[in-house]
N, C-alpha and C positions, 0 to 999 in steps of 0.2 A: 510422500516420504519416499527417500532413495532405498533402493534394494541394498546398495553396499555403501561402505564409506568411502570407497576408491572410486575415482572417475576412470574412465577408459584412458585419459592420457597419464594418469597416475601409474596406471598398471603398465603402460608402455614405458614409461620413465624408469619403473622398478625393474622391467625386464631388460631395459638397458644397461641399467647399472650391474645387474646380475651377469648379463652377457660380458660387460666389460671387466668385471671381477674374475670371471672364469678365464677369460682370453689372456688376463695379466698372468693368473696361475699358470698357465700353459706354457706362456712365453718364459717365465721364470724357470719352470722345469726344464725346458729345452736348454736354455742357458747352463743350468746345472749340469745337464746330461752332457753336453759339449765341454764343459769343464773337464768333468770326470773323464770323458773319452780322451781328450788330451793330455791329462796326466797319465793315465793308463798306457797311452802309446808311448809317451816319454820313457817310463819306466821300462816297458816291455824293450825299447830299442837298446836300451843302456845295459840291461840285466846281463847279457852275455859278456860284453866287454869288461864289466866290473868282475864277473865270476873268474873271467880268464886272469884278471889282473891280480886276483886274490890268489888263484892256483899258483900262477907263476911268481908270486911274491914281489910283484913290481908295484912297490908303494907309490911311487910318483905316478904312475899311469892312473892307479887307484884313486889317489888324492885330486887328480885332474878330472877323472870321470864324477867323482862326488861333487866337485866344485861346479861343474858343467850342469849335473843335475839339480844341484841347489840353485843356480841362477835360474834355470827353466821355471823351478818351481816359485821362485820368487816373482818372477813374470806372470805366470799363471795366477798367483795370488793377488798380485797387484791389480790385475784385469778385473777378478772377482770384486774386490774392494771397491774398485772405481764404478762398477756397474751397480752395487748396492748403494753407493752414496749419491747416484744420480737419481735414484728413487726417493719419494718423499715417504718418511716413516708415516705409517698409519697406526693409531690407537686401535687395541684390540676391541673387537665388536662383542656386545653382549649376547648375540646369538650364535 
């Protein structure tokens, strides 16, 4: 009678699946961190010119800067969406 229900192959396969799931999670977290870093950098770069435009009452420059940051945000969000669509959705597991 076997001592365990799982063979050594089964355990190796289970370990491989767990390692792959962990790797996918780490990669997804890195992608998200990169996205946040990009967005933070964009806002940091544009913050001073926006404040200057507000202080000087230069509404045309203010509007131009807002459009630029809006376009950059749309590009970043588009990349995020494309990355998520390339991955197959997984049903939630019971464990």
